[in-house]
C-alpha positions in Angstrom: 7.4 -14.9 3.9 4.5 -13.3 4.9 3.0 -9.9 4.5 0.2 -8.8 7.0 -2.1 -5.9 6.3 -4.0 -4.7 8.6 -5.9 -1.6 9.7 -9.2 -1.4 7.6 -12.8 -0.1 8.7 -15.8 1.9 8.5 -15.7 5.5 8.4 -17.6 8.6 7.0 -16.5 11.0 4.6 -13.9 13.0 5.2 -12.2 10.4 8.2 -9.0 8.9 8.6 -7.6 5.6 9.3 -4.1 4.3 9.2 -3.4 1.0 7.3 -0.5 -1.5 8.5 1.8 -3.8 6.5 3.8 -6.2 8.7 6.2 -8.7 7.4 7.9 -11.5 8.6 10.5 -13.8 6.7 12.3 -10.6 5.5 13.5 -7.0 6.1 11.0 -4.7 4.6 13.5 -1.9 4.5 15.6 -4.3 1.4 12.8 -3.8 -1.1 10.2 -1.4 -2.4 6.4 -1.5 -1.1 3.6 -1.3 -2.5 -0.2 -0.4 -1.6 -2.8 -1.1 -3.7 -6.3 -1.4 -3.5 -9.4 -3.3 -5.5 -12.7 -1.8 -5.4 -15.7 -4.5 -6.4 -15.8 -4.6 -10.4 -12.4 -3.1 -10.9 -9.3 -3.9 -11.4 -6.4 -3.8 -8.6 -4.8 -0.3 -9.0 -1.6 1.1 -7.3 -2.4 3.8 -4.6 1.4 4.4 -3.5 4.5 3.2 -3.0 7.8 3.2 -0.9 11.2 2.7 -2.0 13.7 0.6 0.0 15.3 3.0 2.4 13.0 5.4 2.3 14.8 7.0 -1.2 11.4 7.9 -2.7 8.2 7.5 -2.3 4.7 7.6 -5.1 1.4 8.2 -5.3 -1.7 7.7 -7.6 -2.8 11.6 -8.5 -6.2 10.7 -6.8 -4.5 10.2 -3.3 -2.1 12.7 -3.4 -2.3 15.3 -0.3 -4.7 13.0 1.5 -2.4 9.9 2.1 1.1 9.5 3.4 3.1 6.6 3.2 6.2 5.5 5.5 8.0 2.8 7.3 9.0 1.7 11.0 12.1 -0.7 10.6 11.5 -1.4 14.1 8.5 -3.0 13.5 9.2 -4.2 10.3 6.1 -2.3 9.3 5.1 0.0 6.4 2.0 2.2 6.9 -0.4 4.2 4.6 -2.2 6.7 7.0 -5.2 8.2 4.9 -6.8 11.3 5.8 -10.1 12.9 4.6 -11.3 10.0 3.0 -13.9 9.9 0.2 -16.3 7.3 -0.7 -14.2 6.6 -3.7 -11.7 4.8 -1.7 -13.8 2.5 -0.4 -12.0 -0.7 -1.7 -9.8 -3.9 -0.5 -6.5 -2.8 0.3 -3.6 -4.7 -0.1 0.3 -4.2 0.4 2.9 -6.3 -1.7 6.7 -6.9 -2.0 8.7 -8.5 -4.9 11.7 -10.2 -3.2 13.3 -12.2 -5.9 14.7 -10.7 -7.9 14.2 -8.1 -5.4 12.0 -5.2 -6.5 13.6 -1.9 -4.5 12.8 1.1 -6.1 8.9 2.9 -7.2 10.5 5.0 -10.1 12.0 4.3 -13.6 8.8 2.1 -14.2 5.1 2.2 -14.1 4.9 1.4 -10.4 1.2 1.6 -10.5 0.3 -1.0 -12.2 0.2 -4.6 -11.6 3.0 -5.7 -14.1 5.9 -4.9 -12.4 4.2 -6.4 -9.3 3.3 -9.9 -11.2 5.5 -12.3 -9.0 5.2 -10.0 -6.2 4.3 -11.5 -2.3 0.9 -10.1 -1.3 -0.9 -9.2 2.1 -4.2 -10.9 2.5 -5.7 -7.7 2.0 -8.0 -5.2 4.6 -11.5 -3.8 3.8 -11.7 0.2 3.8 -15.3 1.1 3.5 -16.2 5.1 3.3 -19.4 6.2 3.9 -21.2 9.2 2.2 
């Protein structure tokens, strides 16, 4: 079981990036996938979540209307499209999935906190840097 996050980079304020979270060893569409980020000196925080079979998506308030989470089941990959990037979006971004028992939805609990993801499998992280 492995998650591989990629797509980070250096962009100017207002720019865009698309992060990818590719899975191996399991089917991404069977579980909820969360994107988290961690800036230097700060705790890891939830950014977005997509429930299994796309039955619901969630976003933290600071990224609503700028970020979009989606799936490509044929590629077993979840994406995070990030537009109108701001310097405060600078962080290492991680994707996560809880497989045993599987976490399948992004509602009914505090999805954006680490508690529900304490047993998650995590990707290795991809650096996003937004220059002002």
